[in-house]
Residue, then its C-alpha position, 0 to 999 in steps of 0.5 A: m780303368s773306370v770312368s767316373s761321372c762328375k756328378n757323384n764320383k760313382p764309377e759309370d757302368a760299363k754297359d752304359v758307357a758302351e751303349e752311349h759310345n755305340d749310340a753316337k756311332f751307329d744309326k742303321n745297326k743300332d740294334d746289332a750294336q746293342f745285341l753285342v752289348n747285351a751279349a757281352e753283359i750276359n757272358l761277363e755275368e755268367i763267367q762271374l757266377a760260374e766262378l762263384a759256383e765252382h768255389n761255393s757249391n757242394v754238389t758235384e754236378v753244380k761244380n761241373l756246371g760252373k766250370m763248363m759255364e766259365e770255360e764256354h762263356s769265357k771263349c764266347l766273350s773272346d769270340l764276341a770281342g773279336l767280332a765287336k772289334k771287327k765291327s767297331i762296336t764298343i762292348p762292356t769289359s766288366a760286369t754291370e752293377k746289376a750283375q755285381n749285385t746279383y753276384k753279392d746276393l748269390s754269394k750270401k747263400t750257402g749249401l743247397d740254398f746256393d746250389k738251388k738258386y744258382c741252377d734256377m738262375m742259369v735256367s732262367g738266364h739261358k732261356d732269356a739268352i736263347a730268346l735274345f740270340e734267336k731274335a738276332s739270328t733272324e733280325s740282325v742287319d749285319a751278316d756276321i753278327k747274325e751268323w755268330a748269334l746263330a752259331t752260338l745258339p746250340t751252346l746256349r741250348t746245351h747250357l740250358d739242358h745241363a742247368i735243368t739237369c742240375q736243378k733236378v739233382c738239387d731237387k732230389i737232395k733233401 
């Protein structure tokens, strides 16, 4: 189900809807709620891009990276959804407009250009995600959210390592 604004009949962004809902409910843990919203956004985008990599890549290592990303970010999103439900925090359930635009841009690339761009995105995205999760693992007010962020960090670091390895493989291909 998508929510439409009366002003322009354009569907509202799922992240915006979740943020508005949480702003109305939370005061003290607003940062924790925002972290879960951002984490959901990251996972939804990673899953979508990973599926694209599995189908569009011609490089075995990139296809394998996509498969790993899809499986592990799907699990992470499922765990996150359970945590958000437990905390009565609303998270987005569909990719943001920004993520959809990123998907469209990446889907236009082919061959090695696609593979390199996907790997670059995974390296950059995972560096950003690690920074976000490290901050939450030390600054979160809620013990469960802090623990989940801390427990997720090793997986994100593994993803970054795999993405860097894939970048190197792509750089060797001419």
